[in-house]
GUSEFI-562003 format. One record per residue: z negated, x, y of N, C-alpha, C, O in turn; residue in three letters. Coordinates in nm, 2 decimals. Layout:
REM GUSEFI-562003
{n_pz=Z	n_px=X	n_py=Y	ca_pz=Z	ca_px=X	ca_py=Y	c_pz=Z	c_px=X	c_py=Y	o_pz=Z	o_px=X	o_py=Y	residu=ALA} $
...
***
This chain:
REM GUSEFI-562003
{n_pz=-0.21	n_px=-9.28	n_py=2.17	ca_pz=-0.35	ca_px=-9.25	ca_py=2.15	c_pz=-0.42	c_px=-9.28	c_py=2.27	o_pz=-0.37	o_px=-9.26	o_py=2.38	residu=MET} $
{n_pz=-0.55	n_px=-9.34	n_py=2.26	ca_pz=-0.63	ca_px=-9.37	ca_py=2.38	c_pz=-0.70	c_px=-9.23	c_py=2.41	o_pz=-0.71	o_px=-9.14	o_py=2.33	residu=ASP} $
{n_pz=-0.75	n_px=-9.23	n_py=2.54	ca_pz=-0.82	ca_px=-9.11	ca_py=2.58	c_pz=-0.95	c_px=-9.11	c_py=2.52	o_pz=-1.00	o_px=-9.22	o_py=2.48	residu=SER} $
{n_pz=-1.02	n_px=-9.00	n_py=2.51	ca_pz=-1.15	ca_px=-9.00	ca_py=2.45	c_pz=-1.27	c_px=-9.07	c_py=2.54	o_pz=-1.37	o_px=-9.11	o_py=2.49	residu=PRO} $
{n_pz=-1.24	n_px=-9.07	n_py=2.67	ca_pz=-1.33	ca_px=-9.16	ca_py=2.76	c_pz=-1.31	c_px=-9.31	c_py=2.72	o_pz=-1.41	o_px=-9.38	o_py=2.71	residu=ASN} $
{n_pz=-1.19	n_px=-9.35	n_py=2.70	ca_pz=-1.17	ca_px=-9.48	ca_py=2.67	c_pz=-1.24	c_px=-9.52	c_py=2.53	o_pz=-1.30	o_px=-9.62	o_py=2.51	residu=PHE} $
{n_pz=-1.21	n_px=-9.43	n_py=2.45	ca_pz=-1.27	ca_px=-9.46	ca_py=2.30	c_pz=-1.41	c_px=-9.45	c_py=2.30	o_pz=-1.47	o_px=-9.52	o_py=2.23	residu=GLU} $
{n_pz=-1.48	n_px=-9.38	n_py=2.38	ca_pz=-1.63	ca_px=-9.37	ca_py=2.39	c_pz=-1.67	c_px=-9.50	c_py=2.46	o_pz=-1.77	o_px=-9.56	o_py=2.41	residu=LEU} $
{n_pz=-1.61	n_px=-9.55	n_py=2.56	ca_pz=-1.64	ca_px=-9.66	ca_py=2.63	c_pz=-1.62	c_px=-9.79	c_py=2.53	o_pz=-1.71	o_px=-9.88	o_py=2.53	residu=THR} $
{n_pz=-1.51	n_px=-9.80	n_py=2.47	ca_pz=-1.49	ca_px=-9.90	ca_py=2.37	c_pz=-1.60	c_px=-9.91	c_py=2.27	o_pz=-1.65	o_px=-10.02	o_py=2.23	residu=ARG} $
{n_pz=-1.64	n_px=-9.79	n_py=2.21	ca_pz=-1.74	ca_px=-9.80	ca_py=2.10	c_pz=-1.87	c_px=-9.83	c_py=2.16	o_pz=-1.95	o_px=-9.90	o_py=2.09	residu=LYS} $
{n_pz=-1.91	n_px=-9.79	n_py=2.27	ca_pz=-2.04	ca_px=-9.82	ca_py=2.34	c_pz=-2.05	c_px=-9.97	c_py=2.36	o_pz=-2.15	o_px=-10.03	o_py=2.34	residu=LEU} $
{n_pz=-1.93	n_px=-10.02	n_py=2.42	ca_pz=-1.93	ca_px=-10.15	ca_py=2.47	c_pz=-1.93	c_px=-10.25	c_py=2.34	o_pz=-1.99	o_px=-10.37	o_py=2.35	residu=ALA} $
{n_pz=-1.88	n_px=-10.21	n_py=2.23	ca_pz=-1.88	ca_px=-10.30	ca_py=2.11	c_pz=-2.02	c_px=-10.32	c_py=2.06	o_pz=-2.06	o_px=-10.42	o_py=2.00	residu=SER} $
{n_pz=-2.11	n_px=-10.21	n_py=2.08	ca_pz=-2.24	ca_px=-10.22	ca_py=2.04	c_pz=-2.33	c_px=-10.28	c_py=2.14	o_pz=-2.45	o_px=-10.30	o_py=2.10	residu=ARG} $
{n_pz=-2.28	n_px=-10.31	n_py=2.25	ca_pz=-2.36	ca_px=-10.36	ca_py=2.36	c_pz=-2.41	c_px=-10.51	c_py=2.33	o_pz=-2.34	o_px=-10.60	o_py=2.28	residu=SER} $
{n_pz=-2.54	n_px=-10.53	n_py=2.37	ca_pz=-2.59	ca_px=-10.66	ca_py=2.36	c_pz=-2.57	c_px=-10.74	c_py=2.48	o_pz=-2.50	o_px=-10.69	o_py=2.57	residu=GLY} $
{n_pz=-2.62	n_px=-10.86	n_py=2.49	ca_pz=-2.61	ca_px=-10.94	ca_py=2.60	c_pz=-2.69	c_px=-10.87	c_py=2.72	o_pz=-2.80	o_px=-10.82	o_py=2.70	residu=ARG} $
{n_pz=-2.64	n_px=-10.88	n_py=2.85	ca_pz=-2.71	ca_px=-10.82	ca_py=2.96	c_pz=-2.69	c_px=-10.67	c_py=2.96	o_pz=-2.76	o_px=-10.61	o_py=3.04	residu=GLY} $
{n_pz=-2.60	n_px=-10.61	n_py=2.88	ca_pz=-2.59	ca_px=-10.47	ca_py=2.88	c_pz=-2.45	c_px=-10.43	c_py=2.93	o_pz=-2.36	o_px=-10.50	o_py=2.88	residu=LEU} $
{n_pz=-2.42	n_px=-10.35	n_py=3.02	ca_pz=-2.29	ca_px=-10.30	ca_py=3.08	c_pz=-2.29	c_px=-10.16	c_py=3.08	o_pz=-2.34	o_px=-10.09	o_py=3.17	residu=LYS} $
{n_pz=-2.23	n_px=-10.10	n_py=2.97	ca_pz=-2.22	ca_px=-9.95	ca_py=2.96	c_pz=-2.11	c_px=-9.90	c_py=3.05	o_pz=-1.99	o_px=-9.95	o_py=3.05	residu=VAL} $
{n_pz=-2.13	n_px=-9.80	n_py=3.13	ca_pz=-2.03	ca_px=-9.73	ca_py=3.21	c_pz=-2.02	c_px=-9.59	c_py=3.17	o_pz=-2.13	o_px=-9.52	o_py=3.16	residu=GLN} $
{n_pz=-1.91	n_px=-9.54	n_py=3.13	ca_pz=-1.88	ca_px=-9.40	ca_py=3.08	c_pz=-1.81	c_px=-9.32	c_py=3.20	o_pz=-1.70	o_px=-9.36	o_py=3.24	residu=VAL} $
{n_pz=-1.87	n_px=-9.22	n_py=3.23	ca_pz=-1.81	ca_px=-9.13	ca_py=3.32	c_pz=-1.75	c_px=-9.20	c_py=3.46	o_pz=-1.65	o_px=-9.15	o_py=3.52	residu=LEU} $
{n_pz=-1.81	n_px=-9.29	n_py=3.51	ca_pz=-1.76	ca_px=-9.35	ca_py=3.63	c_pz=-1.79	c_px=-9.27	c_py=3.76	o_pz=-1.88	o_px=-9.18	o_py=3.76	residu=PRO} $
{n_pz=-1.72	n_px=-9.28	n_py=3.86	ca_pz=-1.74	ca_px=-9.22	ca_py=3.99	c_pz=-1.86	c_px=-9.29	c_py=4.04	o_pz=-1.88	o_px=-9.40	o_py=4.01	residu=ALA} $
{n_pz=-1.93	n_px=-9.22	n_py=4.12	ca_pz=-2.07	ca_px=-9.28	ca_py=4.17	c_pz=-2.05	c_px=-9.40	c_py=4.24	o_pz=-2.13	o_px=-9.50	o_py=4.22	residu=VAL} $
{n_pz=-1.94	n_px=-9.42	n_py=4.32	ca_pz=-1.92	ca_px=-9.54	ca_py=4.40	c_pz=-1.87	c_px=-9.66	c_py=4.31	o_pz=-1.87	o_px=-9.77	o_py=4.36	residu=ASP} $
{n_pz=-1.84	n_px=-9.63	n_py=4.18	ca_pz=-1.80	ca_px=-9.74	ca_py=4.08	c_pz=-1.92	c_px=-9.79	c_py=4.01	o_pz=-1.91	o_px=-9.89	o_py=3.95	residu=GLU} $
{n_pz=-2.04	n_px=-9.72	n_py=4.02	ca_pz=-2.16	ca_px=-9.77	ca_py=3.94	c_pz=-2.21	c_px=-9.90	c_py=4.01	o_pz=-2.24	o_px=-9.90	o_py=4.13	residu=ILE} $
{n_pz=-2.21	n_px=-10.01	n_py=3.94	ca_pz=-2.26	ca_px=-10.14	ca_py=3.99	c_pz=-2.37	c_px=-10.18	c_py=3.92	o_pz=-2.37	o_px=-10.21	o_py=3.80	residu=ASP} $
{n_pz=-2.49	n_px=-10.18	n_py=4.00	ca_pz=-2.62	ca_px=-10.23	ca_py=3.94	c_pz=-2.66	c_px=-10.36	c_py=3.99	o_pz=-2.66	o_px=-10.39	o_py=4.11	residu=ILE} $
{n_pz=-2.69	n_px=-10.44	n_py=3.88	ca_pz=-2.71	ca_px=-10.58	ca_py=3.93	c_pz=-2.85	c_px=-10.62	c_py=3.87	o_pz=-2.90	o_px=-10.55	o_py=3.78	residu=ALA} $
{n_pz=-2.91	n_px=-10.73	n_py=3.92	ca_pz=-3.04	ca_px=-10.77	ca_py=3.88	c_pz=-3.04	c_px=-10.82	c_py=3.74	o_pz=-3.14	o_px=-10.82	o_py=3.67	residu=GLN} $
{n_pz=-2.93	n_px=-10.87	n_py=3.69	ca_pz=-2.93	ca_px=-10.94	ca_py=3.56	c_pz=-2.86	c_px=-10.85	c_py=3.44	o_pz=-2.84	o_px=-10.90	o_py=3.33	residu=ASP} $
{n_pz=-2.84	n_px=-10.73	n_py=3.47	ca_pz=-2.76	ca_px=-10.65	ca_py=3.37	c_pz=-2.83	c_px=-10.51	c_py=3.37	o_pz=-2.86	o_px=-10.46	o_py=3.48	residu=LYS} $
{n_pz=-2.85	n_px=-10.46	n_py=3.25	ca_pz=-2.90	ca_px=-10.32	ca_py=3.22	c_pz=-2.76	c_px=-10.23	c_py=3.21	o_pz=-2.66	o_px=-10.26	o_py=3.14	residu=THR} $
{n_pz=-2.77	n_px=-10.13	n_py=3.29	ca_pz=-2.64	ca_px=-10.05	ca_py=3.29	c_pz=-2.68	c_px=-9.89	c_py=3.25	o_pz=-2.73	o_px=-9.81	o_py=3.32	residu=VAL} $
{n_pz=-2.64	n_px=-9.87	n_py=3.12	ca_pz=-2.65	ca_px=-9.72	ca_py=3.08	c_pz=-2.53	c_px=-9.65	c_py=3.13	o_pz=-2.42	o_px=-9.71	o_py=3.12	residu=PRO} $
{n_pz=-2.55	n_px=-9.54	n_py=3.20	ca_pz=-2.45	ca_px=-9.47	ca_py=3.25	c_pz=-2.43	c_px=-9.34	c_py=3.19	o_pz=-2.52	o_px=-9.26	o_py=3.19	residu=VAL} $
{n_pz=-2.31	n_px=-9.31	n_py=3.12	ca_pz=-2.29	ca_px=-9.18	ca_py=3.05	c_pz=-2.23	c_px=-9.09	c_py=3.17	o_pz=-2.13	o_px=-9.12	o_py=3.23	residu=VAL} $
{n_pz=-2.30	n_px=-8.99	n_py=3.19	ca_pz=-2.27	ca_px=-8.89	ca_py=3.31	c_pz=-2.24	c_px=-8.75	c_py=3.25	o_pz=-2.30	o_px=-8.71	o_py=3.15	residu=ALA} $
{n_pz=-2.15	n_px=-8.67	n_py=3.31	ca_pz=-2.13	ca_px=-8.54	ca_py=3.29	c_pz=-2.26	c_px=-8.46	c_py=3.30	o_pz=-2.34	o_px=-8.50	o_py=3.38	residu=ASN} $
{n_pz=-2.29	n_px=-8.36	n_py=3.22	ca_pz=-2.40	ca_px=-8.27	ca_py=3.23	c_pz=-2.39	c_px=-8.19	c_py=3.36	o_pz=-2.29	o_px=-8.17	o_py=3.41	residu=PRO} $
{n_pz=-2.51	n_px=-8.16	n_py=3.41	ca_pz=-2.51	ca_px=-8.09	ca_py=3.54	c_pz=-2.63	c_px=-7.99	c_py=3.52	o_pz=-2.73	o_px=-8.02	o_py=3.47	residu=HIS} $
{n_pz=-2.60	n_px=-7.86	n_py=3.56	ca_pz=-2.69	ca_px=-7.75	ca_py=3.53	c_pz=-2.83	c_px=-7.77	c_py=3.59	o_pz=-2.92	o_px=-7.72	o_py=3.54	residu=PRO} $
{n_pz=-2.84	n_px=-7.85	n_py=3.70	ca_pz=-2.97	ca_px=-7.88	ca_py=3.75	c_pz=-3.04	c_px=-8.00	c_py=3.71	o_pz=-3.14	o_px=-8.04	o_py=3.78	residu=GLY} $
{n_pz=-3.00	n_px=-8.06	n_py=3.60	ca_pz=-3.06	ca_px=-8.19	ca_py=3.56	c_pz=-2.96	c_px=-8.30	c_py=3.60	o_pz=-2.83	o_px=-8.29	o_py=3.59	residu=GLY} $
{n_pz=-3.02	n_px=-8.41	n_py=3.65	ca_pz=-2.92	ca_px=-8.52	ca_py=3.70	c_pz=-2.85	c_px=-8.48	c_py=3.81	o_pz=-2.90	o_px=-8.42	o_py=3.91	residu=LEU} $
{n_pz=-2.72	n_px=-8.51	n_py=3.81	ca_pz=-2.64	ca_px=-8.47	ca_py=3.93	c_pz=-2.69	c_px=-8.52	c_py=4.06	o_pz=-2.74	o_px=-8.64	o_py=4.07	residu=HIS} $
{n_pz=-2.69	n_px=-8.44	n_py=4.16	ca_pz=-2.75	ca_px=-8.49	ca_py=4.29	c_pz=-2.70	c_px=-8.62	c_py=4.34	o_pz=-2.78	o_px=-8.70	o_py=4.39	residu=PRO} $
{n_pz=-2.57	n_px=-8.65	n_py=4.33	ca_pz=-2.51	ca_px=-8.77	ca_py=4.36	c_pz=-2.57	c_px=-8.89	c_py=4.29	o_pz=-2.60	o_px=-9.00	o_py=4.35	residu=ASP} $
{n_pz=-2.60	n_px=-8.87	n_py=4.16	ca_pz=-2.66	ca_px=-8.98	ca_py=4.08	c_pz=-2.80	c_px=-8.99	c_py=4.12	o_pz=-2.86	o_px=-9.10	o_py=4.11	residu=LEU} $
{n_pz=-2.87	n_px=-8.88	n_py=4.15	ca_pz=-3.02	ca_px=-8.89	ca_py=4.19	c_pz=-3.02	c_px=-8.96	c_py=4.33	o_pz=-3.12	o_px=-9.03	o_py=4.35	residu=GLN} $
{n_pz=-2.93	n_px=-8.95	n_py=4.42	ca_pz=-2.92	ca_px=-9.02	ca_py=4.53	c_pz=-2.90	c_px=-9.17	c_py=4.52	o_pz=-2.97	o_px=-9.24	o_py=4.59	residu=THR} $
{n_pz=-2.81	n_px=-9.21	n_py=4.43	ca_pz=-2.79	ca_px=-9.34	ca_py=4.40	c_pz=-2.91	c_px=-9.41	c_py=4.35	o_pz=-2.96	o_px=-9.51	o_py=4.39	residu=LEU} $
{n_pz=-2.97	n_px=-9.34	n_py=4.25	ca_pz=-3.10	ca_px=-9.38	ca_py=4.18	c_pz=-3.21	c_px=-9.40	c_py=4.29	o_pz=-3.29	o_px=-9.50	o_py=4.29	residu=TYR} $
{n_pz=-3.22	n_px=-9.31	n_py=4.37	ca_pz=-3.32	ca_px=-9.32	ca_py=4.49	c_pz=-3.31	c_px=-9.44	c_py=4.59	o_pz=-3.40	o_px=-9.48	o_py=4.66	residu=ASP} $
{n_pz=-3.17	n_px=-9.49	n_py=4.59	ca_pz=-3.15	ca_px=-9.58	ca_py=4.70	c_pz=-3.12	c_px=-9.73	c_py=4.64	o_pz=-3.09	o_px=-9.83	o_py=4.71	residu=ASN} $
{n_pz=-3.14	n_px=-9.74	n_py=4.50	ca_pz=-3.11	ca_px=-9.89	ca_py=4.45	c_pz=-3.24	c_px=-9.95	c_py=4.44	o_pz=-3.35	o_px=-9.89	o_py=4.44	residu=ILE} $
{n_pz=-3.23	n_px=-10.08	n_py=4.44	ca_pz=-3.35	ca_px=-10.17	ca_py=4.43	c_pz=-3.40	c_px=-10.20	c_py=4.29	o_pz=-3.52	o_px=-10.22	o_py=4.27	residu=ASP} $
{n_pz=-3.30	n_px=-10.20	n_py=4.20	ca_pz=-3.34	ca_px=-10.23	ca_py=4.06	c_pz=-3.34	c_px=-10.11	c_py=3.97	o_pz=-3.25	o_px=-10.09	o_py=3.89	residu=PHE} $
{n_pz=-3.44	n_px=-10.02	n_py=3.99	ca_pz=-3.45	ca_px=-9.89	ca_py=3.92	c_pz=-3.47	c_px=-9.91	c_py=3.77	o_pz=-3.43	o_px=-9.82	o_py=3.70	residu=LYS} $
{n_pz=-3.52	n_px=-10.03	n_py=3.72	ca_pz=-3.54	ca_px=-10.05	ca_py=3.58	c_pz=-3.42	c_px=-10.10	c_py=3.52	o_pz=-3.42	o_px=-10.13	o_py=3.40	residu=ASN} $
{n_pz=-3.30	n_px=-10.11	n_py=3.60	ca_pz=-3.17	ca_px=-10.17	ca_py=3.54	c_pz=-3.07	c_px=-10.06	c_py=3.51	o_pz=-2.95	o_px=-10.09	o_py=3.47	residu=ARG} $
{n_pz=-3.10	n_px=-9.94	n_py=3.53	ca_pz=-3.02	ca_px=-9.83	ca_py=3.52	c_pz=-3.08	c_px=-9.72	c_py=3.42	o_pz=-3.20	o_px=-9.69	o_py=3.43	residu=VAL} $
{n_pz=-3.00	n_px=-9.66	n_py=3.35	ca_pz=-3.03	ca_px=-9.54	ca_py=3.27	c_pz=-2.91	c_px=-9.44	c_py=3.26	o_pz=-2.80	o_px=-9.47	o_py=3.23	residu=CYS} $
{n_pz=-2.95	n_px=-9.31	n_py=3.30	ca_pz=-2.85	ca_px=-9.21	ca_py=3.30	c_pz=-2.85	c_px=-9.13	c_py=3.17	o_pz=-2.96	o_px=-9.09	o_py=3.12	residu=PHE} $
{n_pz=-2.74	n_px=-9.12	n_py=3.10	ca_pz=-2.74	ca_px=-9.05	ca_py=2.98	c_pz=-2.65	c_px=-8.92	c_py=3.00	o_pz=-2.53	o_px=-8.93	o_py=3.04	residu=LEU} $
{n_pz=-2.70	n_px=-8.81	n_py=2.98	ca_pz=-2.63	ca_px=-8.69	ca_py=3.00	c_pz=-2.66	c_px=-8.60	c_py=2.87	o_pz=-2.72	o_px=-8.65	o_py=2.78	residu=THR} $
{n_pz=-2.62	n_px=-8.47	n_py=2.88	ca_pz=-2.64	ca_px=-8.39	ca_py=2.76	c_pz=-2.64	c_px=-8.24	c_py=2.80	o_pz=-2.63	o_px=-8.21	o_py=2.92	residu=GLY} $
{n_pz=-2.66	n_px=-8.15	n_py=2.71	ca_pz=-2.67	ca_px=-8.01	ca_py=2.75	c_pz=-2.53	c_px=-7.95	c_py=2.73	o_pz=-2.51	o_px=-7.84	o_py=2.79	residu=GLN} $
{n_pz=-2.45	n_px=-8.01	n_py=2.66	ca_pz=-2.31	ca_px=-7.94	ca_py=2.64	c_pz=-2.23	c_px=-7.98	c_py=2.76	o_pz=-2.26	o_px=-8.09	o_py=2.83	residu=ARG} $
{n_pz=-2.14	n_px=-7.90	n_py=2.79	ca_pz=-2.04	ca_px=-7.92	ca_py=2.89	c_pz=-1.95	c_px=-8.04	c_py=2.86	o_pz=-1.93	o_px=-8.07	o_py=2.74	residu=SER} $
{n_pz=-1.90	n_px=-8.11	n_py=2.96	ca_pz=-1.81	ca_px=-8.21	ca_py=2.95	c_pz=-1.68	c_px=-8.17	c_py=2.86	o_pz=-1.63	o_px=-8.24	o_py=2.78	residu=ALA} $
{n_pz=-1.64	n_px=-8.05	n_py=2.89	ca_pz=-1.52	ca_px=-8.01	ca_py=2.83	c_pz=-1.52	c_px=-7.99	c_py=2.68	o_pz=-1.43	o_px=-8.02	o_py=2.60	residu=ASP} $
{n_pz=-1.66	n_px=-7.94	n_py=2.63	ca_pz=-1.67	ca_px=-7.93	ca_py=2.49	c_pz=-1.69	c_px=-8.07	c_py=2.43	o_pz=-1.65	o_px=-8.09	o_py=2.31	residu=SER} $
{n_pz=-1.77	n_px=-8.15	n_py=2.50	ca_pz=-1.78	ca_px=-8.29	ca_py=2.45	c_pz=-1.65	c_px=-8.35	c_py=2.43	o_pz=-1.62	o_px=-8.41	o_py=2.33	residu=LEU} $
{n_pz=-1.56	n_px=-8.35	n_py=2.53	ca_pz=-1.42	ca_px=-8.41	ca_py=2.52	c_pz=-1.32	c_px=-8.35	c_py=2.40	o_pz=-1.24	o_px=-8.41	o_py=2.33	residu=LEU} $
{n_pz=-1.36	n_px=-8.22	n_py=2.40	ca_pz=-1.27	ca_px=-8.16	ca_py=2.28	c_pz=-1.33	c_px=-8.21	c_py=2.15	o_pz=-1.25	o_px=-8.24	o_py=2.06	residu=ASN} $
{n_pz=-1.46	n_px=-8.22	n_py=2.13	ca_pz=-1.52	ca_px=-8.27	ca_py=2.00	c_pz=-1.47	c_px=-8.41	c_py=1.99	o_pz=-1.43	o_px=-8.44	o_py=1.87	residu=ALA} $
{n_pz=-1.46	n_px=-8.50	n_py=2.08	ca_pz=-1.41	ca_px=-8.63	ca_py=2.07	c_pz=-1.27	c_px=-8.63	c_py=2.04	o_pz=-1.22	o_px=-8.72	o_py=1.97	residu=ALA} $
{n_pz=-1.18	n_px=-8.53	n_py=2.09	ca_pz=-1.04	ca_px=-8.53	ca_py=2.05	c_pz=-1.03	c_px=-8.48	c_py=1.91	o_pz=-0.94	o_px=-8.53	o_py=1.84	residu=LYS} $
{n_pz=-1.10	n_px=-8.39	n_py=1.86	ca_pz=-1.09	ca_px=-8.35	ca_py=1.72	c_pz=-1.14	c_px=-8.46	c_py=1.62	o_pz=-1.08	o_px=-8.47	o_py=1.51	residu=GLU} $
{n_pz=-1.24	n_px=-8.53	n_py=1.66	ca_pz=-1.28	ca_px=-8.63	ca_py=1.58	c_pz=-1.16	c_px=-8.74	c_py=1.57	o_pz=-1.13	o_px=-8.79	o_py=1.46	residu=LEU} $
{n_pz=-1.10	n_px=-8.77	n_py=1.69	ca_pz=-1.01	ca_px=-8.88	ca_py=1.69	c_pz=-0.88	c_px=-8.83	c_py=1.60	o_pz=-0.82	o_px=-8.91	o_py=1.54	residu=LYS} $
{n_pz=-0.84	n_px=-8.69	n_py=1.61	ca_pz=-0.73	ca_px=-8.64	ca_py=1.54	c_pz=-0.76	c_px=-8.65	c_py=1.38	o_pz=-0.68	o_px=-8.69	o_py=1.30	residu=ALA} $
{n_pz=-0.88	n_px=-8.62	n_py=1.35	ca_pz=-0.93	ca_px=-8.62	ca_py=1.20	c_pz=-0.91	c_px=-8.76	c_py=1.15	o_pz=-0.85	o_px=-8.77	o_py=1.04	residu=ILE} $
{n_pz=-0.96	n_px=-8.87	n_py=1.24	ca_pz=-0.95	ca_px=-9.00	ca_py=1.19	c_pz=-0.80	c_px=-9.04	c_py=1.18	o_pz=-0.76	o_px=-9.12	o_py=1.08	residu=ARG} $
{n_pz=-0.73	n_px=-9.00	n_py=1.27	ca_pz=-0.58	ca_px=-9.03	ca_py=1.26	c_pz=-0.52	c_px=-8.97	c_py=1.13	o_pz=-0.46	o_px=-9.04	o_py=1.06	residu=HIS} $
{n_pz=-0.55	n_px=-8.84	n_py=1.11	ca_pz=-0.49	ca_px=-8.79	ca_py=0.98	c_pz=-0.54	c_px=-8.86	c_py=0.86	o_pz=-0.47	o_px=-8.87	o_py=0.76	residu=ILE} $
{n_pz=-0.67	n_px=-8.91	n_py=0.85	ca_pz=-0.73	ca_px=-8.98	ca_py=0.75	c_pz=-0.65	c_px=-9.11	c_py=0.73	o_pz=-0.61	o_px=-9.15	o_py=0.62	residu=ILE} $
{n_pz=-0.63	n_px=-9.18	n_py=0.84	ca_pz=-0.56	ca_px=-9.30	ca_py=0.83	c_pz=-0.41	c_px=-9.29	c_py=0.78	o_pz=-0.37	o_px=-9.37	o_py=0.71	residu=ASP} $
{n_pz=-0.34	n_px=-9.18	n_py=0.83	ca_pz=-0.21	ca_px=-9.15	ca_py=0.78	c_pz=-0.21	c_px=-9.12	c_py=0.63	o_pz=-0.12	o_px=-9.16	o_py=0.56	residu=GLU} $
{n_pz=-0.30	n_px=-9.05	n_py=0.59	ca_pz=-0.31	ca_px=-9.02	ca_py=0.44	c_pz=-0.34	c_px=-9.16	c_py=0.35	o_pz=-0.29	o_px=-9.18	o_py=0.24	residu=LEU} $
{n_pz=-0.43	n_px=-9.24	n_py=0.40	ca_pz=-0.44	ca_px=-9.37	ca_py=0.33	c_pz=-0.32	c_px=-9.46	c_py=0.33	o_pz=-0.31	o_px=-9.55	o_py=0.24	residu=LYS} $
{n_pz=-0.23	n_px=-9.45	n_py=0.43	ca_pz=-0.12	ca_px=-9.54	ca_py=0.43	c_pz=0.00	c_px=-9.49	c_py=0.35	o_pz=0.10	o_px=-9.56	o_py=0.35	residu=SER} $
***
């Protein structure tokens, strides 16, 4: 089975259009902002809003209109658990169909 992070990356990438480069839970030093690509970055929630490291990255990049940070209010653990449950349910359904 693939990890929930890989599954989320695959699903978002499959819906990506040209010039869109989705990054899911990357390390800050792995985020690559380019002039010709829009980069939605799915990041872990942080109690104070955007994580300070991501805010610093945003403050220091030239192409601010080429990045979007997506976070949520739920903790990353509960989000990953929900993704695992969904994947397990889909696996059970697939097994029942075959």
